[in-house]
C-alpha positions in Angstrom: 74.3 -142.5 54.5 77.4 -144.3 55.7 78.1 -147.9 54.6 78.4 -150.5 57.3 80.8 -152.9 55.7 80.7 -155.5 58.5 77.3 -156.5 57.1 79.3 -158.2 54.4 79.9 -161.0 56.9 76.2 -161.7 56.7 76.4 -162.1 52.9 75.4 -158.5 51.9 77.3 -157.0 49.0 77.8 -153.2 48.8 74.5 -152.4 46.9 72.6 -155.0 49.0 73.7 -153.1 52.1 72.7 -149.8 50.5 69.1 -150.9 49.9 68.8 -152.6 53.3 70.1 -149.5 55.1 67.7 -147.3 53.2 64.8 -149.5 54.1 65.9 -149.3 57.8 66.2 -145.5 57.6 63.1 -144.5 55.6 60.8 -147.4 56.5 58.2 -148.5 54.0 59.3 -147.7 50.5 58.3 -148.5 46.9 60.8 -149.4 44.2 60.3 -145.9 42.7 61.4 -144.4 46.0 64.5 -146.5 46.0 65.3 -145.7 42.4 65.2 -142.0 43.2 67.4 -142.4 46.3 70.0 -144.6 44.6 69.9 -144.0 40.9 70.0 -147.8 40.3 68.0 -149.5 37.6 64.6 -150.8 38.7 65.3 -154.4 37.6 68.5 -154.4 39.6 66.7 -153.1 42.7 64.1 -155.8 42.3 66.9 -158.4 42.3 68.4 -157.0 45.5 65.0 -156.9 47.2 64.3 -160.5 46.2 67.7 -161.4 47.8 66.9 -159.5 51.0 63.5 -161.1 51.2 65.0 -164.5 50.7 67.4 -163.9 53.5 64.6 -162.7 55.8 66.0 -159.2 55.9 63.0 -157.5 54.1 59.3 -158.0 53.4 56.5 -156.3 51.5 52.8 -155.6 51.6 50.6 -154.8 48.6 48.4 -151.7 48.7 46.3 -150.6 45.8 48.2 -153.0 43.5 51.6 -151.5 44.6 54.3 -153.2 46.6 55.7 -151.5 49.6 59.0 -152.9 51.0 60.2 -152.7 54.6 63.3 -153.9 56.3 63.1 -156.7 58.9 64.4 -156.0 62.4 68.2 -155.7 62.7 68.3 -158.7 65.0 67.8 -160.8 61.9 71.5 -160.0 61.0 72.6 -161.8 64.2 70.4 -164.8 63.4 72.0 -165.0 59.9 75.5 -164.9 61.4 74.6 -167.6 64.0 73.2 -169.7 61.3 76.4 -169.4 59.2 78.4 -170.3 62.3 76.4 -173.4 62.8 76.8 -174.4 59.2 80.5 -173.9 59.4 80.7 -176.0 62.5 78.6 -178.7 60.8 80.8 -178.7 57.7 83.9 -178.9 59.9 82.5 -182.0 61.6 81.7 -183.5 58.2 85.2 -182.8 56.9 86.7 -184.4 60.0 84.8 -187.5 59.3 86.1 -187.5 55.7 89.7 -187.0 56.7 90.6 -190.8 56.6 89.2 -191.0 53.1 90.9 -187.8 52.0 94.2 -189.2 53.3 93.7 -192.4 51.2 93.2 -190.3 48.1 96.4 -188.4 49.0 98.3 -191.7 49.2 96.9 -192.8 45.9 97.9 -189.5 44.2 101.3 -189.8 45.7 102.1 -192.9 43.7 101.0 -191.4 40.4 103.8 -191.4 37.9 105.2 -188.5 35.9 107.0 -189.1 32.6 109.1 -186.6 30.6 111.1 -186.7 27.4 114.3 -184.8 27.0 116.0 -184.1 23.6 119.5 -183.3 22.6 122.7 -182.8 24.6 121.1 -180.0 26.7 118.2 -182.2 27.5 120.5 -184.9 28.8 122.3 -182.3 30.8 119.0 -181.5 32.6 118.8 -185.1 33.8 122.4 -185.2 34.9 121.9 -182.0 36.8 118.8 -183.5 38.4 120.9 -186.4 39.6 123.2 -184.0 41.4 120.3 -181.9 42.7 118.7 -185.0 44.2 121.9 -185.6 46.1 121.3 -189.4 46.6 123.4 -192.4 45.7 122.4 -194.0 42.4 123.0 -197.0 40.2 123.4 -197.2 36.4 123.7 -199.9 33.8 123.9 -200.3 30.0 126.6 -197.6 30.2 128.9 -197.4 27.1 131.1 -194.6 28.3 129.2 -192.1 26.0 128.8 -189.6 28.8 132.5 -188.9 29.1 133.1 -189.1 25.3 130.3 -186.7 24.4 130.5 -184.1 27.2 134.3 -184.1 27.9 134.9 -181.0 30.2 131.3 -181.1 31.5 131.9 -184.8 32.5 134.9 -183.8 34.7 133.0 -180.9 36.2 130.0 -183.1 36.9 132.1 -185.7 38.6 133.9 -183.1 40.8 130.5 -181.8 42.0 129.2 -185.3 42.6 132.3 -186.2 44.7 132.0 -182.9 46.6 128.5 -183.8 47.6 129.7 -187.4 48.4 127.2 -189.0 46.1 128.2 -192.6 45.5 127.1 -194.9 42.7 127.4 -198.4 41.3 127.8 -198.8 37.6 127.7 -201.7 35.2 129.7 -201.5 31.9 129.9 -204.0 29.1 132.9 -206.2 29.5 134.2 -204.9 26.2 134.9 -201.6 27.9 137.0 -203.1 30.8 140.3 -201.7 29.6 138.8 -198.2 29.1 136.7 -197.8 32.3 138.8 -198.8 35.3 137.7 -198.5 38.9 140.5 -196.1 39.8 139.1 -193.6 37.4 136.0 -193.1 39.5 136.0 -191.9 43.1 133.1 -192.9 45.4 132.1 -195.5 42.8 131.9 -199.2 42.3 132.4 -200.5 38.9 131.6 -204.0 37.5 131.5 -205.4 34.0 128.7 -207.6 32.6 128.9 -210.2 29.9 128.4 -209.1 26.3 125.4 -211.6 26.1 123.4 -208.9 27.8 122.5 -206.3 25.2 121.3 -202.9 26.5 120.4 -200.4 23.8 120.3 -197.5 26.2 121.8 -196.3 29.5 119.6 -196.6 32.5 120.2 -194.4 35.6 118.1 -195.0 38.8 118.3 -192.2 41.4 115.8 -191.3 44.1 112.4 -192.3 42.8 113.3 -191.6 39.2 114.4 -193.8 36.3 116.2 -192.1 33.3 116.7 -194.1 30.1 119.1 -192.5 27.7 119.9 -193.4 24.1 123.2 -192.0 22.9 122.3 -191.2 19.3 124.0 -188.4 17.4 121.0 -186.4 18.8 120.5 -188.0 22.3 117.1 -188.6 23.7 116.1 -189.5 27.2 112.9 -190.7 28.9 112.5 -189.8 32.6 109.9 -191.6 34.7 109.2 -190.5 38.3 107.6 -193.3 40.2 108.8 -194.8 43.5 107.6 -198.4 42.8 109.1 -198.4 39.3 112.4 -197.1 40.6 112.5 -199.9 43.2 111.8 -202.5 40.5 114.7 -201.2 38.4 117.0 -201.2 41.4 116.0 -204.9 42.1 116.8 -205.7 38.5 120.1 -203.9 38.8 121.0 -205.9 41.9 120.4 -209.2 40.1 122.7 -208.1 37.3 125.3 -206.8 39.8 125.5 -210.2 41.4 126.4 -211.8 38.1 128.8 -209.1 37.0 132.6 -209.2 37.4 135.2 -206.7 38.7 
């Protein structure tokens, strides 16, 4: 007997279809008849028959204390598909009603923050590479010139790539570094110096919607927070410091 796979659309798995088609072909059958024709276990056939009965695709009568099963008319398949179609259309309408609420949830999830910790020189490099990959202008403060001192050739390579991508930045150094970090050293950059009364134990870089805080220990460590509102707050703080800083 050939399988009719399209019946799967009505919710009939392979063995469900086999039993249903046998009932159509041979008419009234007992479970023993179906065991002989399929080789399936009796309990499994009972499970399938219960499913078919539940779907309205089969029924049974009892004669002499024995159950005889029979397939329902094939038109029932069309009824099942039509019912599924109605259910799908109904669900579609319900989802449409929920769209405004789902969009609100999306907006809420969009402002969730993500935090990461990076360890060692290679970890700090990952953040610096991310600054380049983001491709946006950025600001930094609390800088002590450690980037150039620690990374040397990588610093030069990084600056060349930044300039090639025309990424600009503003940076605040401590005034004690004024002789070492001159404006002319840095292309596409604005440099200012802030009073030594401001103590920054770490370097802060704000780029895109990310804030990186780096401590330049012998084994550097960085904390990266990705959150648009937090980044905006840090930029606002930077601008206040920028106004008080000197060239």
